[in-house]
C-alpha positions, 0 to 999 in steps of 0.5 A: 306757844300761842294757839295759832302757832300751835295749829300751824305746827300741828298742820305741818306735822300731819301734812308731812307725815301723811300717815296717822300720827299718835297724839303722844308723839305730837305732844312730845314734839311740841311739848304740850299736854294731851288735852291741849293737842286733842283740843287743837286737832278737833278745832282744826277738824271742825274748821275744815269741815265747816268751811268745806275745805278740800282736806279733812282731819280725822281721828283714828283711836289715839292718832290723828291723820290729814286726808282729802275730803271724801266728796272730792274723791272722784276729781282727785282720782281723775287728776292723779289718774289713780284707779279706784281699788276694787271693792271687797267681795262678800266673803272678804267682808264677812271675814273682816266683820268677824275680825272687827267684832271678835278681835283678836281672832285666829283664822280658825275662828273665821273658818268656824263661823263662815264654814269655809276655808278662809286662807285666801280671804285672810291673805287678801285682807292682810294685803289690803292692810285692813287687818294685821297680825296681833301675836300668837295664841298660847295654845298648841300650834301657836296660831296667829291672831289677827286684828283690824288696823287704822286703815280699817277705821279710815276706810269705814269712817270710824274714829274707834272700834267703839263706833262699830254698829251693834250686831244685827238682832232686830229680826228673828233671823238676826237673833239666830245668826248672832246666837250661832256666831257667839256659840261658835266663838265660845266653843272654839275658845274652850277647845283652844284653852282646855289643855292644861299647860305642861300636860300632854293633850290626848289626840282629838277625835277624828273628824271628817275634813271638808275638802280644801277650798281656795279662791275659786271655791269662795267665788262659787260660794259667793254666787257671783262675787269673785274675790278681787 
């Protein structure tokens, strides 16, 4: 298959799919090796960007997706009469950051780090498709673990999780926050893994439980940003 024909075939596949298409699936469909497919996709992506076309080709980890150019978003939105999705609140961004940097994590991780009940926030992120379930932790209770999705990468303009910026540590306050975050995660991991398999766990010490908090409480904690 000639280069121009291969480019056209890949364009057709990605346009028809609409969603991210794994590179391996393109390879199987066109009987090409991975290096060739990635090279052609990158060539198309560079051409779209250089020519300031209305479409873009973006890489999302091990997949490729065709989408509209972000600079024309307002015109596209007006033409399609689509409403701009509400922005994420500060609590939602905090929970999403915890999942992104420490995934896969349970809801208990998120609540331990944030210090408030996060059931509503986690549900919101699931509804938005920014996180998804990633199996269950092999400890008593079998809590669900969460990870980010390709939609998260696309929304934040990331090719992979390796492109995430480093956790803030430029100031004394940033260093303290990072240390507290890592310490909290470490304590939770020890608590969830300390029970030997097949051995009955002794009942934990009774601790005072904080009052349940729902979306109204999160909005109050956030100041003025109610969860969308």
